C-alpha positions in Angstrom: 92.5 91.6 107.0 90.3 94.3 105.4 91.0 95.5 101.9 91.4 99.0 103.2 94.0 97.9 105.6 95.7 95.8 102.9 96.0 98.7 100.5 97.3 101.0 103.2 100.0 98.6 104.3 101.1 97.1 101.0 103.5 99.8 99.6 104.2 97.8 96.4 100.7 98.3 95.1 100.2 101.7 93.5 96.8 102.8 94.8 96.5 105.5 92.1 96.7 102.8 89.3 94.3 100.5 91.2 91.9 103.5 91.4 92.2 104.2 87.6 91.2 100.6 86.9 88.4 100.5 89.5 86.8 103.8 88.2 87.9 104.1 84.5 85.2 106.7 83.7 86.2 109.1 86.5 88.9 111.6 85.8 89.8 112.0 89.5 89.7 108.2 90.3 92.9 108.3 92.6 91.3 111.1 94.6 88.0 109.3 94.9 89.7 106.2 96.2 91.8 108.1 98.7 88.7 110.0 99.9 86.9 106.8 100.4 89.8 105.0 102.2 90.2 107.9 104.6 86.4 108.4 105.1 86.8 112.0 103.9 83.7 114.1 104.6 82.0 115.3 101.3 78.5 116.4 100.7 76.1 115.0 103.3 78.7 112.8 105.1 81.8 110.7 104.9 82.8 108.9 101.8 82.5 105.2 102.4 84.4 102.2 100.9 81.4 100.0 99.9 81.1 96.3 99.2 80.8 97.3 95.5 84.1 99.1 95.9 85.7 96.2 97.5 84.7 93.8 94.8 86.0 96.2 92.1 89.4 96.4 93.9 89.6 92.7 94.3 88.8 92.2 90.6 91.6 94.6 89.7 94.1 92.8 92.1 93.0 89.4 90.7 93.8 90.6 87.1 97.2 91.9 88.4 97.9 88.6 90.1 97.2 86.8 86.9 99.5 89.0 84.9 102.2 88.6 87.7 101.9 84.9 87.7 102.2 84.8 84.0 105.4 86.8 84.1 106.9 84.9 87.0 105.8 81.4 86.0 106.3 78.4 88.3 
């Protein structure tokens, strides 16, 4: 499953908060992520969800998983 598909299907994950952690220096991080996920046309072409974006998102989700595992325990 692609990350884009996962983020669209999994309703328990708040994409706005994921975006804020992915792009901490960008004020409109949630908008940037939504544009990339939807391939919104901006400037010279569509916004693309790159391999670097995928790695940032996976890093954010791994961190969340660690916090969740710590909370839930075994």
